[in-house]
C-alpha positions as CSV (number, residue, x, y, z in Angstrom):
1,M,0.0,0.0,0.0
2,T,1.0,3.6,-0.5
3,T,1.4,4.0,3.3
4,D,4.2,1.4,3.3
5,S,6.1,2.6,0.3
6,G,9.4,4.5,0.0
7,P,10.1,8.1,-0.8
8,G,7.6,10.1,-2.8
9,R,7.6,11.0,-6.5
10,E,5.6,13.3,-8.7
11,S,2.0,12.3,-8.7
12,G,0.7,11.8,-12.2
13,T,-2.2,10.0,-13.8
14,D,-0.6,6.7,-12.9
15,A,-0.2,7.6,-9.2
16,P,-2.1,5.3,-6.8
17,L,-5.7,6.4,-6.0
18,V,-6.3,6.6,-2.2
19,H,-9.4,7.6,-0.4
20,I,-9.2,9.3,3.0
21,F,-12.3,9.8,5.2
22,A,-11.5,12.0,8.1
23,D,-13.4,13.7,11.0
24,E,-12.7,15.6,14.2
25,S,-14.0,15.8,17.7
26,C,-13.6,18.2,20.5
27,L,-15.2,17.6,23.9
28,G,-16.4,20.4,26.2
29,N,-16.6,23.3,23.8
30,Q,-19.5,24.6,25.7
31,F,-17.4,25.3,28.7
32,E,-15.0,28.3,29.3
33,N,-11.7,28.4,31.1
34,R,-11.1,24.7,30.9
35,R,-9.1,22.3,28.7
36,N,-11.0,20.8,25.8
37,P,-9.6,17.4,24.7
38,G,-10.1,16.5,21.1
39,A,-9.0,14.3,18.3
40,A,-8.5,14.0,14.5
41,A,-9.0,10.6,13.0
42,G,-9.8,8.8,9.8
43,L,-9.8,5.8,7.5
44,I,-7.3,5.5,4.7
45,E,-8.2,2.9,2.0
46,Q,-6.9,1.7,-1.3
47,F,-8.4,-1.0,-3.6
48,D,-6.4,-3.6,-5.4
49,E,-8.1,-5.7,-8.1
50,R,-6.3,-8.9,-6.9
51,R,-6.0,-8.3,-3.2
52,G,-9.1,-6.3,-2.5
53,W,-9.3,-3.6,0.1
54,H,-6.2,-2.4,2.1
55,R,-7.3,-0.2,5.0
56,R,-5.6,1.6,7.8
57,D,-6.9,3.9,10.6
58,F,-5.3,6.9,12.3
59,A,-6.2,9.0,15.3
60,H,-4.4,12.0,16.8
61,F,-5.2,13.1,20.3
62,D,-4.8,16.6,21.6
63,P,-5.5,17.4,25.3
64,D,-6.6,21.0,24.6
65,T,-7.8,22.0,21.2
66,T,-10.7,23.1,19.0
67,N,-12.8,21.5,16.3
68,N,-11.3,23.7,13.7
69,R,-7.7,22.8,14.7
70,M,-8.6,19.1,14.7
71,A,-10.2,19.4,11.3
72,I,-7.0,20.8,9.8
73,T,-4.9,18.2,11.7
74,S,-7.0,15.4,10.1
75,G,-5.6,16.5,6.8
76,I,-2.0,16.9,8.1
77,V,-2.0,13.4,9.7
78,G,-4.0,11.6,6.9
79,L,-2.0,13.0,4.0
80,G,1.2,12.9,5.9
81,A,0.8,9.1,6.4
82,L,1.2,8.5,2.6
83,R,4.7,7.5,1.8
84,Q,4.5,8.2,-1.9
85,A,2.8,10.8,-4.1
86,C,-0.8,9.8,-4.7
87,R,-4.1,10.9,-6.2
88,V,-6.2,11.4,-3.0
89,V,-9.9,11.9,-2.6
90,F,-10.1,13.5,0.9
91,T,-13.6,13.5,2.3
92,S,-14.6,15.4,5.4
93,D,-17.8,17.0,6.9
94,S,-15.8,20.1,7.9
95,Q,-16.7,23.0,5.6
96,Y,-13.9,24.9,7.4
97,L,-11.3,22.4,6.2
98,I,-12.7,21.8,2.7
99,R,-13.4,25.5,1.9
100,G,-10.1,26.5,3.4
101,M,-8.1,24.2,1.0
102,K,-10.3,24.8,-2.1
103,E,-10.8,28.6,-1.7
104,W,-9.1,30.5,1.2
105,V,-5.5,29.4,1.2
106,H,-4.9,30.7,-2.4
107,G,-5.7,34.3,-1.5
108,W,-3.9,34.1,1.9
109,A,-0.7,32.9,0.2
110,R,-0.8,35.6,-2.5
111,R,-1.1,38.2,0.3
112,G,1.9,36.7,2.2
113,W,-0.3,34.6,4.5
114,R,-2.5,37.5,5.6
115,R,-6.2,38.1,5.2
116,K,-8.1,41.3,4.9
117,G,-10.2,40.7,8.0
118,G,-7.2,40.3,10.3
119,P,-4.9,37.5,11.5
120,I,-5.5,34.0,10.1
121,E,-6.6,31.6,12.7
122,N,-4.7,28.4,13.0
123,L,-2.1,29.7,10.6
124,D,0.6,27.3,11.7
125,L,-1.6,24.3,10.8
126,W,-2.8,25.8,7.5
127,R,0.7,26.3,6.3
128,E,1.7,22.8,7.4
129,L,-1.3,21.2,5.6
130,V,-0.5,23.2,2.4
131,R,3.1,21.9,2.5
132,I,2.0,18.3,2.9
133,A,-0.9,18.5,0.4
134,A,1.5,19.8,-2.3
135,R,3.1,16.4,-2.5
136,H,-0.1,14.9,-3.9
137,R,-3.0,15.6,-6.3
138,V,-6.0,16.1,-4.0
139,E,-9.7,16.3,-4.5
140,W,-11.2,18.0,-1.4
141,R,-14.7,16.6,-1.0
142,W,-17.3,17.7,1.5
143,T,-20.0,15.4,2.8
144,R,-22.8,16.3,5.2
145,G,-22.1,15.0,8.7
146,H,-24.5,12.6,10.4
147,A,-26.4,12.1,7.1
148,G,-25.8,8.4,6.5
149,D,-22.3,8.5,4.9
150,V,-21.0,5.2,6.2
151,K,-17.3,5.9,6.1
152,N,-17.7,9.5,7.4
153,T,-19.7,8.0,10.3
154,Y,-16.9,5.6,10.9
155,A,-14.3,8.4,10.9
156,D,-16.5,10.3,13.4
157,H,-16.6,7.1,15.6
158,L,-12.7,7.0,15.5
159,A,-12.4,10.7,16.4
160,V,-15.0,10.6,19.3
161,T,-13.4,7.5,20.7
162,A,-9.9,8.9,20.7
163,A,-11.1,12.2,22.3
164,R,-13.1,10.3,24.9
165,D,-10.4,7.8,25.7
166,R,-7.7,10.5,25.5
167,C,-5.5,8.3,23.4
168,G,-4.5,8.3,19.7
169,T,-2.7,5.8,17.6
170,D,1.0,5.6,17.1
171,G,0.9,6.1,13.3
172,L,-1.3,3.9,11.2
173,V,-3.0,0.8,12.6
174,P,-5.0,-2.0,11.0
175,S,-8.5,-0.7,10.3
176,G,-11.5,-1.8,12.3
177,F,-14.0,-0.6,9.7
178,E,-15.2,-4.0,8.5
179,R,-15.8,-5.2,12.1
180,W,-17.5,-1.9,13.0
181,L,-19.7,-2.2,9.9
182,A,-20.6,-5.8,10.6
183,E,-21.7,-4.9,14.2
184,A,-23.7,-2.0,12.8
185,Q,-25.5,-4.2,10.3
186,E,-26.3,-6.7,13.1
187,R,-28.3,-3.8,14.6
188,E,-29.9,-3.3,11.2
189,R,-28.0,-0.2,10.3
190,Y,-26.4,0.3,6.8
191,V,-27.8,-3.0,5.6
192,E,-28.0,-1.7,2.1
193,F,-24.4,-0.4,2.0
194,L,-22.3,-1.9,-0.7
195,D,-18.5,-1.7,-0.1
196,L,-17.6,-1.1,-3.7
197,P,-14.4,0.7,-4.9
198,S,-14.7,4.0,-6.8
199,D,-12.2,5.4,-9.3
200,A,-13.9,8.8,-9.4
201,F,-11.3,11.6,-9.0
202,A,-11.6,15.3,-9.8
203,E,-8.5,17.1,-8.7
204,D,-8.9,20.6,-7.3
205,P,-8.3,22.8,-10.3
206,R,-6.2,25.1,-8.1
207,P,-4.0,22.9,-6.0
208,P,-1.8,24.7,-3.5
209,A,1.6,25.4,-5.1
210,R,4.6,23.8,-3.6
211,G,6.0,27.2,-2.7
212,M,2.9,28.5,-0.9
213,A,3.9,27.1,2.4
214,D,7.2,28.9,2.4
215,R,6.0,32.4,1.6
216,D,6.5,35.1,4.2
């Protein structure tokens, strides 16, 4: 799998196609003057015609954070786990993350990482994500949260569990998606779900340039 390969290369039309389903969680946002633990987590999957699905999970825990910071972190950790340049369909229910990468970062970079309305929140994470995303060809895809998207729901399960248990994973781990799905179907949920591969890919027409993360 791409996560186990060697150094990266330029990602062309022959680059592996990988799907990442990511989500974030932050507990205690309703309280002030207290630490809010949170997590960024997701499922990374690739389909091989001979071997079938190859899946890995990731989860990053932070003892004091915000939903927005964890949304960006899900992109940093998920894309950062890929050991070679890939075509990536990155799916999240965070409009903050998806709109940020499809729309906002381009103008910020042109203005020297500034925005008209004042300082850019979470600038450190945005710049790191742009740097990592530039290694790949990425389609940033938004899905509505809690609306029946099975793999988004699984990513939410991973994030909430990591935040609640205050424990992430040490890198990638074997995925529990198939077991989680089987247990859900025993409860008559997602019984019509078909676990079929998709080769649909529509790269962002304005991918972040490699030099954007280095501008002052």
